[in-house]
N, C-alpha and C positions, 0 to 999 in steps of 0.2 A: 504494500500500500504506500502511495506517495505521501511524503510529509506534507502537512497542511501549510499553505502559504500565509504570509504575515503582511498585513498592511499596518503601517505606523502612522498615527495621527498626531500631529504637533500643532495645537492651537497657539496662536501668538498675538499678543496685543502690546505694542511698544516694547518688544523684547529683543531689539537689535543687539544689545550688549552681550547677551548670552546665547542667542539663537544659533550662531555658527558652531559653538562648542557642543550644543545639544545635537545638532545634525551630524557632526563629525563622530559623535559617540554611537549613533545609529549606523553610520557607514562602516564602523570598525567591528561590527558584530560577527562572531564566529558562525552564527546562523543568519545569513543575510536575509533581510526582508524582501518581499516582492516589490514593495513601493513605499515611498515616504511622501506623505501628503501634509504639506504645511498650509494651514488655514489662517491667513492673516485677517485679524478682526478689526480692520479699519485703522491700522497703525499710522502714526504720523512721524515716526523716528527712523525711517529707512529700513524697517524690518523686511519688506518685500524684496528690496535690493539685496539684502544678505541672503535670503532664501534662493534668489535667482542665481547666485554664484555656486550653487551645489546641484547635484543631480536629483532634484526633488520635483514633485508636482505641486505647484503653487496655486492655491485658490485665494484670490484677494477680494475681500468684501469691502464695499464702499463705506459702510457705517458699522461702528462698534455695536454689537448686539449681545455680547457676553460669551463666556467660554463654553457654556452648554450648547448654545446655538452653533458655535464654530465646530465643536466636536461632532454634533449631529450632521452637519454638512459634510464633514470628512468621512463619517461612517457611511453616509449614503453614496459617496463617491468611491469608496473603497471596493476593491475586487478580491481581497484576500479572504481566506477561510477564517483567520484569526485577526482580531483588531488589538493592536498594542497602543497604549497611550503614553505620551511623553510631554510633560510641560516644557515650555521653551527655555526655562531657566534651570532645568535638571539635566543630569548626565547619566547615561547607562554605562555600566561596566561591560567589557566585551562579551561576557558569557550570558548576558541578561536574556536575550531572545531564546538562546539554546536551552537555558534552564527552565524558563516558564513555559515555553512551548512543549517541552518534554513532559511537564506535569499534565497538560491537557491531552497529550497523546496517550499517556499511560492511564488517564482517568476520564474516559469519554463521557461520563455522566456530568462532569463538572462544567459549569458555564463560565467560570472565572478562575484564572490562575494568578498568583501574586507571589511576592518575595519580600525580602527586607531591604532597608535603606540605611545608608550612612549619611548623617547630617554634616553639612559643611557650610562655610560662610560665616554667618553671625553666631553660630552655635556648633556644637559637636556632639556626637553620640550615635546611637543606632535606634531604629524603630523596626520591630519584628511583628509580622502578622499575629493577631491575638487568638490563634487557634492552632491545634497540633498540625505538624507538617506531614506531607506525603500520603494523604488520604483525602478522598472526596467526602466532604462533611457538610451537614446543615449548619449554617453559621448565623441564622437570624438572631438567636438569643445573644450570641457574642456581640453582634452589631448593636444590640440595644444598650450595651454599655457605652464605651467610647469606640469610635470608628477604628478598628484594628488593622486597616488595610491601607498602606501607603499608595496613593493613586498612580504615581508614575511607574509603579511596578506591575500594574494590572494588564492582563491580556484576556480578551473576551472571545467567545465564539460569536462570529458575526451574526449568525441566524438568531441567536438568543437576544442579542442587542436589538435587532430589528423587530422581533416579536414584542419586546417591551416598549418599543417606540423610542429607544435611545435615551439620551439624557433629558432632563426636564424641558418641556416645550415652553415657548416664551411666556404663556400665561402662568404656568407653574413656577417658572424661573424667578418671578417676582417674589415668591415665597421662599424658595429653597436655593436660590442662585448662588449663595456663597458656600453651599454644601451639596452641589449638584452630583458629586461623586458619591457621597454618602446616601443621597436619595436613590441613586441608581442601584447601589449595592443592596439597599433594603428591598427594593422592588424585585431584583433578581433573586435574592435569597428567599423570597416567599415560596419559590417553586423549584429552585435549582441548588445543588451543592457547589461549594467552592473548594479549591485545592491550593495549598501554599507550600513554599519552601522557606525555611528560615535563613537560607543563604542571603547574604547582602549582594545585590546585583545592580543597585541604583545609588547614585549620589544625589541627595535632596538638598538643594541650595536654600539657605535662609538669608534673606536680605531685606533691606528697608522698603524696597519698591514692590514687594509682593502684593497682588490683589487681595490675597487671603490674610493680610496682616491684621485686620480688625477682628480680634477674637470674638467680640460680642456679636458681630454680624454672623460669624460662622455658627456660634451657639444658637442664635435665633433661627437661622436657616435649618439647623439640625433638628430643633424642636418642631418646626413646621413640617419637616419630612416625617418625623415620628407621628405627628397628629394626622397627616394624610394617610399613613399606613394604618393607624388606629381606626380611622373611618372606614377604610376598605375591609378590615377584619370585622368590624361591627356590622357592616352591610351584608357580609357573607355569613353572619351568624357565629363567627369564631370569637365568642365572648371572652374566653380565657386568654387568647392571644391579644385581643383588643385591650384587655386590662393590663397585660404585661407591657404592652407598648405605652399605654397611658402612664403607668408607673415610671417607665424609663423617661418619658418627657417631663413628668413631675419632678423626678429626682434631679435631672439636669437643670431645670429652671431653678430649683431651690438652691443647689450648689452655686450656680452662676450668679444669682442675685446676691447671695451672701458675699461672694468674691467682689462683686461690683461695689457693694456698700463698704466693705473693708478698705478697698482701694480708693474710695471716694471718687469713683469714675462716673462723671456726668454722662459720658457717651454710653457707657454700659448700662446705667440706670435708665436712660432715655430709650434704649433699645429693648431692654428686658422687662421693665416694669409693666408696660401695656400688655405683655403676653399673659399676665396673671388672669386676665379675663377669658383666655382661651384654654389654658392648661387645665385639664379635668382633675378633680379631686383635691384642689387646694382648699384649705380652711378659710373661714371668713377673715381671720386675722391676717393671713398671708395676703389676701386680696386687698384688704384695707391698708396694710403696711406698704404694699406696692404703690397705692395711691399717694401715701405720705412721701414715699421716695421721689415720686414725680414732682410733688409740690416743693420738695427740698432742693431740687436741682438748681434753681437760680441762686440759692444761698451757697451751695457748693461751688458753683461757677465763680462767684465773687470771692470765695475763700482762697482760691489758688493764688491770684495776684496779691491778695493781702498777706498771705503767708510768705510769699516771695519778698514782699517789701519789708516785712518784719525781719526776715532772715538776713537781708542785706544790711539792715540798720544795726544788727548786733554783731556783724562780722568784725574780727580784729582789725585795727588800723594797719596800714602798710608800714608805718614807722611810729616810733614812740618819741 
């Protein structure tokens, strides 16, 4: 039997600084892909020109419409049996495609394969998928904790992506747009097992310009993705699963709002507090305190410059 072919999708928005390095890491794979599709999402920094200097298929969009839309366009244009995703600021190690494709070949029931990442740039460390390696497993309950799958390591069966409609459509992207990968994983995990390796095959870059750098937006999007899944389970009469998803959304909101209060984060409170009216199972005091947090935001916003002024006034003089 012939090995499955691989299409690589690289969405890019103003990623000229790192795009070349990402493409070169794909060209260096020990299991070469069938095609590399770069979907430029209306960049204004010369990203299309960078892409044109490499043997890739470039799809240049006139207007920025978000990463989920760019990925969906790439998926529809792809011809490979497997779809591999790579963010334009990340880097694959040379054995990435070989490692993850082998997982899907060995486990034909799995819809998604993934692996571990090494963090570099503004931080260091490793992230490993949050479920056991080397077997096709149901991972929905693992996903209800924190998302245990680094996105740039994932490889999908193309037919499964198309069955699910790909990443979030534009109307849903308004709710889950900063967690479009997590939303897709939840939907795929409802009906299909995943398989992973704990080998590190990707370098995940952390830098100030990342779209996903606003943690409160990611948390809010992940909560919306859980609420959507809860509604689907409830509509199907799966009450036990619906309540498990609701508990997951409730726990994440509670932990995140506490973190925002401790950090005196006005942006975090402004994003998370209104969600108290949507998250099921919260007590009356939690909903009321969320309203209090919203009311306190102007005071917190004033407090930052005041604290800075006081701090400057009590600094030691330059000379005595």
